[in-house]
C-alpha positions in Angstrom: -2.2 23.6 17.7 -0.3 20.1 17.3 -2.2 17.3 18.1 -1.1 15.6 21.8 -0.7 12.0 19.8 1.8 13.7 17.1 5.4 12.3 16.8 7.8 14.6 15.4 10.3 13.2 13.2 14.1 12.8 14.4 15.5 14.5 11.7 14.7 17.1 8.9 12.0 16.1 6.5 12.6 16.2 2.7 9.2 17.4 2.4 6.6 19.8 3.6 2.8 19.7 4.2 0.3 21.7 2.1 -3.0 21.5 0.3 -3.3 18.6 -2.3 -5.2 18.3 -5.6 -5.3 14.8 -4.8 -6.9 14.9 -1.7 -6.8 17.0 1.4 -3.4 17.8 2.3 -0.3 16.2 0.8 3.4 15.9 1.3 5.6 17.9 -1.4 9.3 17.4 -1.8 11.3 20.5 -0.4 14.6 19.4 -1.9 15.9 16.8 -4.6 15.3 13.4 -3.2 17.2 10.6 -4.6 15.8 7.2 -5.8 15.5 4.6 -2.9 16.2 7.2 -0.2 14.3 6.5 2.8 12.2 9.3 3.7 10.1 8.9 6.7 8.7 5.9 9.1 4.9 5.3 9.1 4.0 6.0 12.8 0.9 4.4 14.5 -0.6 2.9 17.8 0.0 -0.8 17.2 -3.1 -2.6 17.6 -4.5 -6.0 16.7 -7.0 -6.8 14.0 -10.0 -7.3 16.2 -9.2 -4.0 17.8 -8.9 -2.1 14.2 -12.2 -4.0 13.0 -13.8 -2.9 16.2 -12.6 0.9 15.5 -13.5 1.0 11.9 -16.5 -0.6 9.9 -15.5 -0.3 6.1 -18.9 -1.0 4.5 -20.7 1.5 6.9 -18.5 4.6 5.8 -19.8 6.7 2.7 -16.0 6.4 1.5 -13.1 4.5 3.0 -11.7 6.8 5.7 -9.2 5.1 8.0 -5.3 5.8 8.7 -4.9 2.0 9.2 -2.0 0.1 7.8 -1.1 -3.7 8.5 2.3 -4.6 9.7 1.7 -8.2 9.9 -1.0 -10.7 10.0 -1.5 -9.7 13.8 -0.6 -6.0 14.1 -2.1 -3.0 12.6 -0.7 0.4 12.8 -3.5 3.0 13.4 -2.2 6.5 12.6 -5.8 7.9 13.4 -4.3 8.1 17.1 -0.6 8.2 17.2 0.7 9.6 14.1 3.4 11.7 12.3 3.6 13.5 8.9 3.7 10.3 7.0 -0.3 9.9 7.4 -0.7 12.9 4.7 1.4 11.0 2.0 -1.6 10.7 -0.6 -2.3 7.5 -3.1 -1.3 7.5 -6.7 -1.7 4.7 -9.3 1.5 6.2 -10.7 3.8 6.3 -7.7 7.0 7.8 -7.1 7.4 6.3 -3.6 6.8 3.1 -1.7 6.2 1.7 1.7 8.4 -1.0 3.0 8.8 -2.9 6.4 12.3 -3.0 7.7 12.8 -4.5 11.1 9.2 -4.5 12.2 9.0 -1.0 11.2 7.3 0.8 8.1 9.2 3.1 6.2 8.5 5.3 2.9 11.2 5.1 0.5 11.6 6.8 -3.0 11.1 4.7 -6.1 12.7 7.4 -8.3 14.5 10.7 -8.3 11.9 13.2 -7.2 12.1 16.9 -7.9 11.7 19.7 -5.7 7.7 20.9 -5.6 6.6 17.0 -6.6 3.9 15.7 -4.2 5.1 12.4 -2.5 2.7 9.4 -3.4 2.6 5.7 -3.3 0.2 3.2 -4.5 -2.0 2.1 -1.8 -3.0 -1.0 -3.9 -5.7 -2.3 -1.3 -6.3 -6.1 -1.3 -9.2 -7.2 -3.1 -11.3 -9.5 -1.1 -13.8 -11.9 -2.8 -16.8 -10.8 -1.7 -16.3 -7.2 -3.1 -19.2 -6.0 -5.6 -19.4 -2.8 -7.5 -21.0 -1.2 -4.3 -18.1 -2.3 -2.2 -15.7 -1.0 -4.7 -17.2 2.4 -4.9 -16.0 2.9 -1.6 -12.2 3.2 -2.6 -12.6 5.7 -5.4 -9.3 7.3 -6.8 -8.6 10.8 -7.7 -4.9 10.8 -8.4 -5.3 12.3 -11.8 -2.8 10.6 -13.2 -3.0 9.3 -17.0 -2.4 5.9 -15.6 -5.2 6.1 -13.0 -7.3 3.1 -12.6 -10.1 4.8 -11.1 -9.6 3.2 -7.7 -7.0 2.5 -4.7 -7.9 -1.1 -5.1 -5.0 -3.4 -6.4 -5.3 -3.8 -10.1 -7.7 -6.8 -10.9 -5.2 -10.0 -11.2 -5.9 -11.8 -14.6 -7.0 -15.5 -14.0 -4.5 -18.0 -14.2 -4.2 -19.8 -17.4 -5.4 -23.5 -17.2 -2.5 -25.9 -17.5 -3.0 -28.3 -20.4 -1.8 -31.7 -20.5 1.5 -32.1 -21.8 1.8 -33.9 -25.0 4.4 -36.3 -25.8 6.9 -35.4 -28.2 7.7 -37.4 -31.4 10.7 -39.6 -30.6 11.0 -38.6 -26.9 13.2 -41.0 -24.9 11.2 -44.0 -23.0 10.7 -42.7 -19.3 11.1 -38.9 -19.6 8.9 -36.6 -18.3 8.3 -32.8 -18.5 9.3 -30.7 -15.6 7.4 -27.5 -14.2 7.9 -25.3 -11.2 5.1 -24.3 -8.8 4.8 -21.4 -6.5 2.6 -21.0 -3.5 0.0 -18.5 -3.5 0.1 -15.8 -0.8 -2.9 -15.9 1.7 -4.6 -12.6 2.3 -4.5 -11.0 5.8 -7.5 -11.6 7.6 -9.7 -8.7 8.7 -10.5 -5.5 6.7 -9.2 -4.9 3.2 -5.4 -4.8 3.2 -2.8 -2.9 1.2 0.2 -4.1 -0.1 3.4 -2.7 -1.5 6.4 -3.9 -3.9 9.3 -5.4 -2.0 12.9 -4.7 -2.4 16.3 -6.7 -1.6 16.4 -7.2 2.2 12.9 -5.8 3.0 9.5 -7.1 3.2 6.8 -5.3 1.5 4.5 -3.4 3.9 0.4 -4.0 3.7 -2.2 -2.1 5.5 -5.4 -0.2 5.2 -5.1 3.6 4.9 -7.6 6.4 4.0 -6.9 9.1 1.4 -5.4 11.5 3.7 -6.9 15.2 4.2 
């Protein structure tokens, strides 16, 4: 029986839902999907960060288990209530899809051509927080089965930035010249629970959020 909170897609989908070897129910291509094709909108009830924290306590779970997805620093989509087929697209460390924000909505796009029968997957890349320890990371285990699997749905650990060494004056340099360097501001993490991020493409912002392995 269809959930009363289920929102049917407005056009035929290029995939169907069936059991997945990754986790629970997954989405599988029913026709060839072209690279950069928009597949489906990620639908969810729009709530704020405080309400998301009230509804779900990551540390109290035996395993991370929510359908939350950050739209921005203030708004979270909860597909545990209002939802469509998008919530069943699983995680993989070797994705063929990505989640992107376009005009205040989140959509799933194909990263490459996808053959009939392939499972649609994208990298959840949950944001790592400074207070995380090994016990916390154990909540975010990955079972995608890819040769590239990193063992977790958390984002890869970023290498520590190299320390800038004082520039040495070049022999014979003209008096008054200085070495130039470019700087880039680091992104601030979204407050609240661990957030998921995705790569951006021209004209669209990357989506961030919190989503469980669907099943």
